[in-house]
Every structure is written in structure tokens, then in C-alpha cells.
C-alpha positions in Angstrom: 123.0 89.2 13.3 122.7 90.1 9.6 126.0 89.5 7.6 127.4 92.5 5.8 127.5 92.6 2.0 130.7 91.2 0.5 133.2 93.8 -0.5 133.9 94.4 -4.2 137.2 92.5 -3.9 135.5 89.4 -2.6 132.9 89.6 -5.4 135.7 89.6 -7.9 137.2 86.5 -6.3 133.9 84.7 -7.1 133.7 85.8 -10.7 134.9 84.2 -13.9 137.8 85.7 -15.9 135.3 86.7 -18.7 132.9 88.4 -16.3 135.8 90.2 -14.6 137.0 91.5 -17.9 133.6 92.7 -19.0 133.1 94.4 -15.7 136.5 96.1 -16.0 135.6 97.3 -19.6 132.1 98.4 -18.8 133.0 102.1 -18.9 134.0 101.9 -22.5 137.7 102.7 -21.8 140.6 100.9 -23.4 143.1 99.0 -21.3 146.5 97.5 -22.2 146.9 93.8 -21.6 149.3 94.8 -18.8 146.7 97.0 -17.1 144.2 94.2 -17.3 146.7 91.9 -15.6 147.2 94.4 -12.8 143.5 95.0 -12.4 142.7 91.3 -12.1 145.4 89.7 -9.9 143.1 87.0 -8.8 143.5 85.3 -12.2 146.6 83.9 -13.8 148.0 85.3 -17.0 146.8 82.2 -18.8 143.2 82.5 -17.5 143.0 86.1 -18.6 144.6 85.3 -22.0 142.0 82.6 -22.7 139.2 84.9 -21.6 140.4 87.7 -23.8 140.7 85.3 -26.7 137.2 83.9 -26.2 135.6 87.3 -25.8 137.5 88.6 -28.8 136.4 85.7 -31.0 132.8 86.2 -29.8 132.9 89.8 -30.8 132.3 91.1 -27.3 135.7 92.8 -27.0 138.2 94.1 -29.4 141.9 93.2 -29.1 144.0 95.6 -31.0 147.8 95.8 -31.5 149.5 99.2 -31.6 153.2 99.0 -31.9 154.4 96.7 -29.2 151.2 97.0 -27.1 147.9 95.2 -27.2 144.8 97.1 -26.2 141.5 95.6 -25.1 138.0 97.3 -25.1 134.4 96.4 -25.5 133.1 96.5 -29.0 130.7 99.3 -30.1 128.0 96.7 -30.8 128.3 95.0 -27.4 128.3 98.4 -25.6 125.2 99.4 -27.5 123.3 96.2 -26.8 124.1 96.4 -23.1 123.3 100.1 -22.8 126.8 101.0 -21.7 128.2 104.4 -22.7 130.7 104.4 -25.4 133.6 106.9 -25.4 134.9 106.2 -28.9 
């Protein structure tokens, strides 16, 4: 018997916080930090915060404050290098 392919949720359970964030942001859309937390419940707040900080410092994502909200999105350069569409 051939095992079936793992579901997308199982795949996310096997990923790192950084790869999960990049996967979430691959479409070029912006997400609030709260939305990121909701989309990646398999990771703790601390794990995602460290991943956002690391990716932001490396220039792969942009973390921007608008009022009382923080927004996260892939940087234009990173999107261009990876061939991802950019919406902004």
C-alpha cells in the first residue's frame, strides 16, 4: 500500500517558524502580527517573534508599524529574487 501525501497542515507542523512565515508571505500580501499568529498556531508567540526579527534583520521581510499595529510582508528585493509576484 502506498502512503498518501501528507496534508498541508502536517507539512506546516514539520516546518520551521521562518519557513512558515515565508510560505505565508509568498503571495506578496501584508499581514498583521496578529494574523500571522492566527495562521501559524503550531508555533508559540515567542518562536514567531524570533523568526520575524531574524527575517527582518536579514532583509527578507519588512516589519512596519502603523499606529498601534505591526505589519509584516516580504521585501521587494526578496520577492524579485525568488520570482514571487509583488502586489505593491
